[in-house]
C-alpha positions as YAML, in Angstrom:
chain: A
units: angstrom
residues:
- id: 1
  name: UNK
  ca: [6.19, 26.63, 11.80]
- id: 2
  name: UNK
  ca: [9.72, 24.96, 10.26]
- id: 3
  name: UNK
  ca: [12.16, 23.56, 12.61]
- id: 4
  name: UNK
  ca: [15.80, 23.26, 11.45]
- id: 5
  name: UNK
  ca: [18.01, 20.39, 12.66]
- id: 6
  name: UNK
  ca: [21.52, 21.15, 13.92]
- id: 7
  name: UNK
  ca: [24.28, 19.53, 12.14]
- id: 8
  name: UNK
  ca: [25.80, 16.96, 15.03]
- id: 9
  name: UNK
  ca: [27.67, 14.63, 13.04]
- id: 10
  name: UNK
  ca: [31.08, 15.13, 12.19]
- id: 11
  name: UNK
  ca: [32.05, 14.96, 8.16]
- id: 12
  name: UNK
  ca: [34.04, 11.45, 8.72]
- id: 13
  name: UNK
  ca: [31.20, 9.75, 10.68]
- id: 14
  name: UNK
  ca: [28.80, 11.11, 7.95]
- id: 15
  name: UNK
  ca: [30.74, 9.36, 5.14]
- id: 16
  name: UNK
  ca: [31.06, 6.32, 7.23]
- id: 17
  name: UNK
  ca: [27.32, 5.95, 8.05]
- id: 18
  name: UNK
  ca: [26.30, 6.80, 4.11]
- id: 19
  name: UNK
  ca: [28.57, 3.81, 3.09]
- id: 20
  name: UNK
  ca: [27.92, 1.17, 5.83]
- id: 21
  name: UNK
  ca: [24.05, 1.97, 5.63]
- id: 22
  name: UNK
  ca: [24.27, 1.51, 2.12]
- id: 23
  name: UNK
  ca: [26.14, -1.84, 2.21]
- id: 24
  name: UNK
  ca: [23.76, -2.86, 5.04]
- id: 25
  name: UNK
  ca: [20.57, -2.32, 2.92]
- id: 26
  name: UNK
  ca: [22.23, -3.84, -0.05]
- id: 27
  name: UNK
  ca: [22.72, -7.04, 1.97]
- id: 28
  name: UNK
  ca: [19.48, -7.00, 3.45]
- id: 29
  name: UNK
  ca: [17.84, -6.48, -0.20]
- id: 30
  name: UNK
  ca: [19.75, -9.36, -1.15]
- id: 31
  name: UNK
  ca: [18.88, -11.42, 1.78]
- id: 32
  name: UNK
  ca: [15.08, -10.54, 1.37]
- id: 33
  name: UNK
  ca: [15.11, -11.64, -2.24]
- id: 34
  name: UNK
  ca: [15.87, -14.95, -1.12]
- id: 35
  name: UNK
  ca: [13.66, -15.73, 1.98]
- id: 36
  name: UNK
  ca: [11.93, -18.51, 2.25]
- id: 37
  name: UNK
  ca: [9.46, -17.84, 4.85]
- id: 38
  name: UNK
  ca: [7.47, -14.97, 6.45]
- id: 39
  name: UNK
  ca: [9.84, -15.42, 9.50]
- id: 40
  name: UNK
  ca: [13.12, -15.13, 7.51]
- id: 41
  name: UNK
  ca: [11.57, -11.87, 5.78]
- id: 42
  name: UNK
  ca: [11.35, -10.12, 9.28]
- id: 43
  name: UNK
  ca: [14.89, -9.58, 10.07]
- id: 44
  name: UNK
  ca: [16.03, -8.91, 6.30]
- id: 45
  name: UNK
  ca: [13.31, -6.09, 6.36]
- id: 46
  name: UNK
  ca: [14.85, -4.70, 9.83]
- id: 47
  name: UNK
  ca: [18.40, -4.64, 7.97]
- id: 48
  name: UNK
  ca: [17.30, -2.74, 5.29]
- id: 49
  name: UNK
  ca: [15.56, -0.09, 7.48]
- id: 50
  name: UNK
  ca: [18.70, 0.13, 9.66]
- id: 51
  name: UNK
  ca: [20.84, 0.69, 6.45]
- id: 52
  name: UNK
  ca: [18.21, 3.30, 5.34]
- id: 53
  name: UNK
  ca: [18.46, 4.88, 8.43]
- id: 54
  name: UNK
  ca: [21.96, 5.06, 8.48]
- id: 55
  name: UNK
  ca: [22.10, 6.64, 5.00]
- id: 56
  name: UNK
  ca: [19.25, 9.10, 6.04]
- id: 57
  name: UNK
  ca: [21.05, 10.19, 9.12]
- id: 58
  name: UNK
  ca: [24.57, 10.40, 7.34]
- id: 59
  name: UNK
  ca: [23.43, 12.45, 4.64]
- id: 60
  name: UNK
  ca: [21.16, 14.93, 6.58]
- id: 61
  name: UNK
  ca: [24.02, 15.44, 9.17]
- id: 62
  name: UNK
  ca: [21.71, 14.89, 12.06]
- id: 63
  name: UNK
  ca: [21.58, 12.24, 14.60]
- id: 64
  name: UNK
  ca: [17.93, 12.45, 17.06]
- id: 65
  name: UNK
  ca: [19.44, 10.16, 19.72]
- id: 66
  name: UNK
  ca: [22.73, 12.68, 19.76]
- id: 67
  name: UNK
  ca: [20.33, 15.48, 20.19]
- id: 68
  name: UNK
  ca: [18.18, 13.97, 23.05]
- id: 69
  name: UNK
  ca: [21.29, 13.08, 24.66]
- id: 70
  name: UNK
  ca: [22.60, 16.35, 24.35]
- id: 71
  name: UNK
  ca: [25.87, 15.02, 22.57]
- id: 72
  name: UNK
  ca: [28.35, 17.41, 20.36]
- id: 73
  name: UNK
  ca: [31.59, 15.98, 19.13]
- id: 74
  name: UNK
  ca: [34.20, 18.08, 20.05]
- id: 75
  name: UNK
  ca: [34.94, 19.34, 16.54]
- id: 76
  name: UNK
  ca: [31.63, 20.37, 16.04]
- id: 77
  name: UNK
  ca: [31.26, 22.44, 19.41]
- id: 78
  name: UNK
  ca: [32.53, 25.99, 17.85]
- id: 79
  name: UNK
  ca: [30.10, 26.09, 15.03]
- id: 80
  name: UNK
  ca: [26.94, 25.43, 17.19]
...
């Protein structure tokens, strides 16, 4: 059984998520290469994962927390 996610992020928000997510992941990777201890690695890995999450949700146009909360931007209400 296949489930199709509805787009619940506006085009501008999608672009911002992809750009900021890419920058966040890149900064996390740079910090990760300079980490000197296991304690320093943890926040760097979390930063990379947060950036990748933004990139994926921006690229797909679907934000699961928005769905769970029932949030739909006004500009997308007529399309759904």
